[in-house]
PDB file with one MODEL, atoms N, CA, C and O in Angstrom:
MODEL        1
ATOM      1  N   UNK A   1      -8.748  11.110   9.408  1.00  0.00           N
ATOM      2  CA  UNK A   1      -8.315   9.827   8.853  1.00  0.00           C
ATOM      3  C   UNK A   1      -8.836   8.707   9.761  1.00  0.00           C
ATOM      4  O   UNK A   1      -8.736   8.799  10.985  1.00  0.00           O
ATOM      5  N   UNK A   2      -9.373   7.686   9.175  1.00  0.00           N
ATOM      6  CA  UNK A   2      -9.925   6.575   9.932  1.00  0.00           C
ATOM      7  C   UNK A   2      -8.813   5.769  10.593  1.00  0.00           C
ATOM      8  O   UNK A   2      -7.709   5.647  10.063  1.00  0.00           O
ATOM      9  N   UNK A   3      -9.129   5.228  11.755  1.00  0.00           N
ATOM     10  CA  UNK A   3      -8.190   4.355  12.451  1.00  0.00           C
ATOM     11  C   UNK A   3      -8.197   3.013  11.734  1.00  0.00           C
ATOM     12  O   UNK A   3      -9.254   2.472  11.408  1.00  0.00           O
ATOM     13  N   UNK A   4      -7.021   2.492  11.497  1.00  0.00           N
ATOM     14  CA  UNK A   4      -6.907   1.217  10.791  1.00  0.00           C
ATOM     15  C   UNK A   4      -5.974   0.313  11.580  1.00  0.00           C
ATOM     16  O   UNK A   4      -4.898   0.734  12.008  1.00  0.00           O
ATOM     17  N   UNK A   5      -6.391  -0.922  11.767  1.00  0.00           N
ATOM     18  CA  UNK A   5      -5.569  -1.868  12.514  1.00  0.00           C
ATOM     19  C   UNK A   5      -4.431  -2.371  11.631  1.00  0.00           C
ATOM     20  O   UNK A   5      -4.480  -2.262  10.406  1.00  0.00           O
ATOM     21  N   UNK A   6      -3.414  -2.919  12.271  1.00  0.00           N
ATOM     22  CA  UNK A   6      -2.279  -3.471  11.529  1.00  0.00           C
ATOM     23  C   UNK A   6      -2.745  -4.575  10.582  1.00  0.00           C
ATOM     24  O   UNK A   6      -2.255  -4.693   9.458  1.00  0.00           O
ATOM     25  N   UNK A   7      -3.691  -5.376  11.049  1.00  0.00           N
ATOM     26  CA  UNK A   7      -4.213  -6.463  10.216  1.00  0.00           C
ATOM     27  C   UNK A   7      -4.937  -5.912   8.990  1.00  0.00           C
ATOM     28  O   UNK A   7      -4.753  -6.410   7.880  1.00  0.00           O
ATOM     29  N   UNK A   8      -5.759  -4.885   9.192  1.00  0.00           N
ATOM     30  CA  UNK A   8      -6.469  -4.278   8.066  1.00  0.00           C
ATOM     31  C   UNK A   8      -5.502  -3.606   7.105  1.00  0.00           C
ATOM     32  O   UNK A   8      -5.686  -3.661   5.889  1.00  0.00           O
ATOM     33  N   UNK A   9      -4.479  -2.976   7.649  1.00  0.00           N
ATOM     34  CA  UNK A   9      -3.488  -2.319   6.803  1.00  0.00           C
ATOM     35  C   UNK A   9      -2.732  -3.351   5.972  1.00  0.00           C
ATOM     36  O   UNK A   9      -2.484  -3.140   4.785  1.00  0.00           O
ATOM     37  N   UNK A  10      -2.371  -4.454   6.592  1.00  0.00           N
ATOM     38  CA  UNK A  10      -1.686  -5.523   5.858  1.00  0.00           C
ATOM     39  C   UNK A  10      -2.576  -6.052   4.732  1.00  0.00           C
ATOM     40  O   UNK A  10      -2.106  -6.283   3.619  1.00  0.00           O
ATOM     41  N   UNK A  11      -3.846  -6.239   5.026  1.00  0.00           N
ATOM     42  CA  UNK A  11      -4.795  -6.713   4.020  1.00  0.00           C
ATOM     43  C   UNK A  11      -4.918  -5.699   2.879  1.00  0.00           C
ATOM     44  O   UNK A  11      -4.952  -6.081   1.710  1.00  0.00           O
ATOM     45  N   UNK A  12      -4.984  -4.412   3.215  1.00  0.00           N
ATOM     46  CA  UNK A  12      -5.082  -3.363   2.204  1.00  0.00           C
ATOM     47  C   UNK A  12      -3.852  -3.353   1.304  1.00  0.00           C
ATOM     48  O   UNK A  12      -3.965  -3.139   0.097  1.00  0.00           O
ATOM     49  N   UNK A  13      -2.685  -3.581   1.883  1.00  0.00           N
ATOM     50  CA  UNK A  13      -1.448  -3.634   1.097  1.00  0.00           C
ATOM     51  C   UNK A  13      -1.494  -4.808   0.128  1.00  0.00           C
ATOM     52  O   UNK A  13      -1.157  -4.662  -1.047  1.00  0.00           O
ATOM     53  N   UNK A  14      -1.909  -5.964   0.617  1.00  0.00           N
ATOM     54  CA  UNK A  14      -1.992  -7.144  -0.249  1.00  0.00           C
ATOM     55  C   UNK A  14      -2.992  -6.927  -1.383  1.00  0.00           C
ATOM     56  O   UNK A  14      -2.728  -7.298  -2.527  1.00  0.00           O
ATOM     57  N   UNK A  15      -4.135  -6.328  -1.069  1.00  0.00           N
ATOM     58  CA  UNK A  15      -5.146  -6.059  -2.091  1.00  0.00           C
ATOM     59  C   UNK A  15      -4.621  -5.071  -3.134  1.00  0.00           C
ATOM     60  O   UNK A  15      -4.831  -5.260  -4.332  1.00  0.00           O
ATOM     61  N   UNK A  16      -3.947  -4.031  -2.682  1.00  0.00           N
ATOM     62  CA  UNK A  16      -3.421  -3.019  -3.604  1.00  0.00           C
ATOM     63  C   UNK A  16      -2.319  -3.625  -4.474  1.00  0.00           C
ATOM     64  O   UNK A  16      -2.208  -3.295  -5.654  1.00  0.00           O
ATOM     65  N   UNK A  17      -1.510  -4.504  -3.898  1.00  0.00           N
ATOM     66  CA  UNK A  17      -0.463  -5.175  -4.677  1.00  0.00           C
ATOM     67  C   UNK A  17      -1.088  -6.043  -5.764  1.00  0.00           C
ATOM     68  O   UNK A  17      -0.619  -6.052  -6.903  1.00  0.00           O
ATOM     69  N   UNK A  18      -2.139  -6.768  -5.415  1.00  0.00           N
ATOM     70  CA  UNK A  18      -2.845  -7.590  -6.413  1.00  0.00           C
ATOM     71  C   UNK A  18      -3.421  -6.707  -7.516  1.00  0.00           C
ATOM     72  O   UNK A  18      -3.341  -7.043  -8.698  1.00  0.00           O
ATOM     73  N   UNK A  19      -4.002  -5.577  -7.122  1.00  0.00           N
ATOM     74  CA  UNK A  19      -4.559  -4.642  -8.097  1.00  0.00           C
ATOM     75  C   UNK A  19      -3.460  -4.114  -9.025  1.00  0.00           C
ATOM     76  O   UNK A  19      -3.661  -3.992 -10.233  1.00  0.00           O
ATOM     77  N   UNK A  20      -2.313  -3.808  -8.451  1.00  0.00           N
ATOM     78  CA  UNK A  20      -1.192  -3.305  -9.252  1.00  0.00           C
ATOM     79  C   UNK A  20      -0.770  -4.331 -10.302  1.00  0.00           C
ATOM     80  O   UNK A  20      -0.590  -3.985 -11.470  1.00  0.00           O
ATOM     81  N   UNK A  21      -0.612  -5.577  -9.898  1.00  0.00           N
ATOM     82  CA  UNK A  21      -0.205  -6.608 -10.856  1.00  0.00           C
ATOM     83  C   UNK A  21      -1.264  -6.839 -11.929  1.00  0.00           C
ATOM     84  O   UNK A  21      -0.936  -7.090 -13.089  1.00  0.00           O
ATOM     85  N   UNK A  22      -2.521  -6.755 -11.541  1.00  0.00           N
ATOM     86  CA  UNK A  22      -3.606  -6.934 -12.513  1.00  0.00           C
ATOM     87  C   UNK A  22      -3.578  -5.820 -13.557  1.00  0.00           C
ATOM     88  O   UNK A  22      -3.655  -6.084 -14.757  1.00  0.00           O
ATOM     89  N   UNK A  23      -3.468  -4.589 -13.101  1.00  0.00           N
ATOM     90  CA  UNK A  23      -3.436  -3.458 -14.036  1.00  0.00           C
ATOM     91  C   UNK A  23      -2.171  -3.497 -14.884  1.00  0.00           C
ATOM     92  O   UNK A  23      -2.209  -3.204 -16.079  1.00  0.00           O
ATOM     93  N   UNK A  24      -1.052  -3.858 -14.264  1.00  0.00           N
ATOM     94  CA  UNK A  24       0.209  -3.924 -15.013  1.00  0.00           C
ATOM     95  C   UNK A  24       0.180  -5.012 -16.076  1.00  0.00           C
ATOM     96  O   UNK A  24       0.894  -4.920 -17.074  1.00  0.00           O
ATOM     97  N   UNK A  25      -0.636  -6.042 -15.874  1.00  0.00           N
ATOM     98  CA  UNK A  25      -0.732  -7.095 -16.888  1.00  0.00           C
ATOM     99  C   UNK A  25      -1.502  -6.611 -18.118  1.00  0.00           C
ATOM    100  O   UNK A  25      -1.421  -7.211 -19.190  1.00  0.00           O
ATOM    101  N   UNK A  26      -2.248  -5.519 -17.947  1.00  0.00           N
ATOM    102  CA  UNK A  26      -3.040  -4.967 -19.040  1.00  0.00           C
ATOM    103  C   UNK A  26      -2.407  -3.734 -19.671  1.00  0.00           C
ATOM    104  O   UNK A  26      -2.763  -3.350 -20.785  1.00  0.00           O
ATOM    105  N   UNK A  27      -1.476  -3.120 -18.964  1.00  0.00           N
ATOM    106  CA  UNK A  27      -0.846  -1.881 -19.411  1.00  0.00           C
ATOM    107  C   UNK A  27       0.661  -1.979 -19.229  1.00  0.00           C
ATOM    108  O   UNK A  27       1.167  -2.926 -18.627  1.00  0.00           O
ATOM    109  N   UNK A  28       1.357  -1.006 -19.746  1.00  0.00           N
ATOM    110  CA  UNK A  28       2.797  -0.892 -19.524  1.00  0.00           C
ATOM    111  C   UNK A  28       3.036  -0.515 -18.063  1.00  0.00           C
ATOM    112  O   UNK A  28       2.200   0.145 -17.445  1.00  0.00           O
ATOM    113  N   UNK A  29       4.181  -0.935 -17.510  1.00  0.00           N
ATOM    114  CA  UNK A  29       4.529  -0.572 -16.132  1.00  0.00           C
ATOM    115  C   UNK A  29       4.696   0.933 -15.968  1.00  0.00           C
ATOM    116  O   UNK A  29       4.653   1.438 -14.846  1.00  0.00           O
ATOM    117  N   UNK A  30       4.882   1.649 -17.059  1.00  0.00           N
ATOM    118  CA  UNK A  30       5.058   3.103 -16.990  1.00  0.00           C
ATOM    119  C   UNK A  30       3.777   3.863 -17.351  1.00  0.00           C
ATOM    120  O   UNK A  30       3.801   5.087 -17.485  1.00  0.00           O
ATOM    121  N   UNK A  31       2.675   3.151 -17.508  1.00  0.00           N
ATOM    122  CA  UNK A  31       1.412   3.811 -17.851  1.00  0.00           C
ATOM    123  C   UNK A  31       0.902   4.613 -16.650  1.00  0.00           C
ATOM    124  O   UNK A  31       1.204   4.269 -15.507  1.00  0.00           O
ATOM    125  N   UNK A  32       0.144   5.658 -16.893  1.00  0.00           N
ATOM    126  CA  UNK A  32      -0.406   6.454 -15.788  1.00  0.00           C
ATOM    127  C   UNK A  32      -1.256   5.629 -14.815  1.00  0.00           C
ATOM    128  O   UNK A  32      -1.241   5.874 -13.609  1.00  0.00           O
ATOM    129  N   UNK A  33      -1.992   4.660 -15.344  1.00  0.00           N
ATOM    130  CA  UNK A  33      -2.836   3.819 -14.488  1.00  0.00           C
ATOM    131  C   UNK A  33      -1.985   3.021 -13.493  1.00  0.00           C
ATOM    132  O   UNK A  33      -2.291   2.960 -12.302  1.00  0.00           O
ATOM    133  N   UNK A  34      -0.933   2.424 -13.996  1.00  0.00           N
ATOM    134  CA  UNK A  34      -0.057   1.619 -13.150  1.00  0.00           C
ATOM    135  C   UNK A  34       0.685   2.507 -12.153  1.00  0.00           C
ATOM    136  O   UNK A  34       0.819   2.151 -10.983  1.00  0.00           O
ATOM    137  N   UNK A  35       1.157   3.639 -12.606  1.00  0.00           N
ATOM    138  CA  UNK A  35       1.880   4.554 -11.713  1.00  0.00           C
ATOM    139  C   UNK A  35       0.970   5.026 -10.587  1.00  0.00           C
ATOM    140  O   UNK A  35       1.403   5.113  -9.438  1.00  0.00           O
ATOM    141  N   UNK A  36      -0.279   5.328 -10.902  1.00  0.00           N
ATOM    142  CA  UNK A  36      -1.223   5.784  -9.871  1.00  0.00           C
ATOM    143  C   UNK A  36      -1.420   4.714  -8.796  1.00  0.00           C
ATOM    144  O   UNK A  36      -1.347   5.013  -7.604  1.00  0.00           O
ATOM    145  N   UNK A  37      -1.665   3.493  -9.204  1.00  0.00           N
ATOM    146  CA  UNK A  37      -1.881   2.415  -8.237  1.00  0.00           C
ATOM    147  C   UNK A  37      -0.590   2.139  -7.462  1.00  0.00           C
ATOM    148  O   UNK A  37      -0.633   1.853  -6.266  1.00  0.00           O
ATOM    149  N   UNK A  38       0.538   2.225  -8.131  1.00  0.00           N
ATOM    150  CA  UNK A  38       1.818   2.037  -7.458  1.00  0.00           C
ATOM    151  C   UNK A  38       2.034   3.094  -6.369  1.00  0.00           C
ATOM    152  O   UNK A  38       2.546   2.784  -5.293  1.00  0.00           O
ATOM    153  N   UNK A  39       1.647   4.317  -6.647  1.00  0.00           N
ATOM    154  CA  UNK A  39       1.763   5.387  -5.652  1.00  0.00           C
ATOM    155  C   UNK A  39       0.828   5.140  -4.475  1.00  0.00           C
ATOM    156  O   UNK A  39       1.186   5.413  -3.329  1.00  0.00           O
ATOM    157  N   UNK A  40      -0.360   4.628  -4.748  1.00  0.00           N
ATOM    158  CA  UNK A  40      -1.277   4.282  -3.664  1.00  0.00           C
ATOM    159  C   UNK A  40      -0.679   3.183  -2.787  1.00  0.00           C
ATOM    160  O   UNK A  40      -0.774   3.237  -1.561  1.00  0.00           O
ATOM    161  N   UNK A  41      -0.065   2.189  -3.423  1.00  0.00           N
ATOM    162  CA  UNK A  41       0.591   1.112  -2.683  1.00  0.00           C
ATOM    163  C   UNK A  41       1.738   1.669  -1.847  1.00  0.00           C
ATOM    164  O   UNK A  41       1.905   1.282  -0.690  1.00  0.00           O
ATOM    165  N   UNK A  42       2.521   2.562  -2.414  1.00  0.00           N
ATOM    166  CA  UNK A  42       3.619   3.194  -1.672  1.00  0.00           C
ATOM    167  C   UNK A  42       3.100   3.887  -0.416  1.00  0.00           C
ATOM    168  O   UNK A  42       3.716   3.788   0.645  1.00  0.00           O
ATOM    169  N   UNK A  43       1.984   4.580  -0.527  1.00  0.00           N
ATOM    170  CA  UNK A  43       1.417   5.286   0.625  1.00  0.00           C
ATOM    171  C   UNK A  43       0.998   4.304   1.722  1.00  0.00           C
ATOM    172  O   UNK A  43       1.221   4.558   2.906  1.00  0.00           O
ATOM    173  N   UNK A  44       0.395   3.192   1.327  1.00  0.00           N
ATOM    174  CA  UNK A  44       0.006   2.183   2.310  1.00  0.00           C
ATOM    175  C   UNK A  44       1.225   1.582   3.002  1.00  0.00           C
ATOM    176  O   UNK A  44       1.220   1.390   4.217  1.00  0.00           O
ATOM    177  N   UNK A  45       2.259   1.288   2.236  1.00  0.00           N
ATOM    178  CA  UNK A  45       3.473   0.713   2.810  1.00  0.00           C
ATOM    179  C   UNK A  45       4.136   1.710   3.753  1.00  0.00           C
ATOM    180  O   UNK A  45       4.593   1.340   4.834  1.00  0.00           O
ATOM    181  N   UNK A  46       4.189   2.974   3.341  1.00  0.00           N
ATOM    182  CA  UNK A  46       4.773   4.004   4.198  1.00  0.00           C
ATOM    183  C   UNK A  46       3.991   4.116   5.502  1.00  0.00           C
ATOM    184  O   UNK A  46       4.574   4.225   6.581  1.00  0.00           O
ATOM    185  N   UNK A  47       2.674   4.088   5.393  1.00  0.00           N
ATOM    186  CA  UNK A  47       1.828   4.156   6.595  1.00  0.00           C
ATOM    187  C   UNK A  47       2.112   2.979   7.522  1.00  0.00           C
ATOM    188  O   UNK A  47       2.161   3.141   8.741  1.00  0.00           O
ATOM    189  N   UNK A  48       2.298   1.806   6.946  1.00  0.00           N
ATOM    190  CA  UNK A  48       2.609   0.606   7.730  1.00  0.00           C
ATOM    191  C   UNK A  48       3.954   0.757   8.440  1.00  0.00           C
ATOM    192  O   UNK A  48       4.064   0.461   9.630  1.00  0.00           O
ATOM    193  N   UNK A  49       4.969   1.213   7.720  1.00  0.00           N
ATOM    194  CA  UNK A  49       6.305   1.387   8.304  1.00  0.00           C
ATOM    195  C   UNK A  49       6.262   2.417   9.431  1.00  0.00           C
ATOM    196  O   UNK A  49       6.858   2.210  10.488  1.00  0.00           O
ATOM    197  N   UNK A  50       5.560   3.520   9.208  1.00  0.00           N
ATOM    198  CA  UNK A  50       5.448   4.547  10.247  1.00  0.00           C
ATOM    199  C   UNK A  50       4.722   4.017  11.483  1.00  0.00           C
ATOM    200  O   UNK A  50       5.082   4.357  12.609  1.00  0.00           O
ATOM    201  N   UNK A  51       3.711   3.195  11.275  1.00  0.00           N
ATOM    202  CA  UNK A  51       2.981   2.610  12.399  1.00  0.00           C
ATOM    203  C   UNK A  51       3.887   1.682  13.205  1.00  0.00           C
ATOM    204  O   UNK A  51       3.845   1.683  14.435  1.00  0.00           O
ATOM    205  N   UNK A  52       4.697   0.899  12.519  1.00  0.00           N
ATOM    206  CA  UNK A  52       5.638   0.014  13.198  1.00  0.00           C
ATOM    207  C   UNK A  52       6.656   0.831  13.982  1.00  0.00           C
ATOM    208  O   UNK A  52       6.964   0.516  15.131  1.00  0.00           O
ATOM    209  N   UNK A  53       7.174   1.876  13.356  1.00  0.00           N
ATOM    210  CA  UNK A  53       8.155   2.744  13.990  1.00  0.00           C
ATOM    211  C   UNK A  53       7.557   3.395  15.240  1.00  0.00           C
ATOM    212  O   UNK A  53       8.210   3.464  16.281  1.00  0.00           O
ATOM    213  N   UNK A  54       6.326   3.867  15.134  1.00  0.00           N
ATOM    214  CA  UNK A  54       5.662   4.500  16.267  1.00  0.00           C
ATOM    215  C   UNK A  54       5.441   3.511  17.412  1.00  0.00           C
ATOM    216  O   UNK A  54       5.624   3.856  18.580  1.00  0.00           O
ATOM    217  N   UNK A  55       5.052   2.289  17.076  1.00  0.00           N
ATOM    218  CA  UNK A  55       4.810   1.292  18.117  1.00  0.00           C
ATOM    219  C   UNK A  55       6.108   0.869  18.796  1.00  0.00           C
ATOM    220  O   UNK A  55       6.098   0.518  19.976  1.00  0.00           O
ATOM    221  N   UNK A  56       7.220   0.898  18.076  1.00  0.00           N
ATOM    222  CA  UNK A  56       8.521   0.583  18.670  1.00  0.00           C
ATOM    223  C   UNK A  56       8.890   1.602  19.727  1.00  0.00           C
ATOM    224  O   UNK A  56       9.526   1.258  20.723  1.00  0.00           O
ATOM    225  N   UNK A  57       8.501   2.847  19.527  1.00  0.00           N
ATOM    226  CA  UNK A  57       8.805   3.898  20.500  1.00  0.00           C
ATOM    227  C   UNK A  57       7.920   3.818  21.723  1.00  0.00           C
ATOM    228  O   UNK A  57       8.266   4.362  22.772  1.00  0.00           O
ATOM    229  N   UNK A  58       6.782   3.151  21.612  1.00  0.00           N
ATOM    230  CA  UNK A  58       5.879   3.014  22.743  1.00  0.00           C
ATOM    231  C   UNK A  58       6.326   1.904  23.677  1.00  0.00           C
ATOM    232  O   UNK A  58       5.963   1.898  24.853  1.00  0.00           O
ATOM    233  N   UNK A  59       7.104   0.975  23.172  1.00  0.00           N
ATOM    234  CA  UNK A  59       7.544  -0.184  23.976  1.00  0.00           C
ATOM    235  C   UNK A  59       8.847   0.066  24.656  1.00  0.00           C
ATOM    236  O   UNK A  59       9.350  -0.804  25.366  1.00  0.00           O
TER     237      UNK A  59
ENDMDL
END
């Protein structure tokens, strides 16, 4: 897995959120397309939370 900075991760989350809203404007919120992008966003957010948690233990 590639190393990603907090800034890049934040940017990726914002981009994925924008993508989610764009797709949701074209499809139902329960469509497979929207659910897939939502799951990708969830993974990015989880990664961000885990990174914050890990950095808290280092300090």
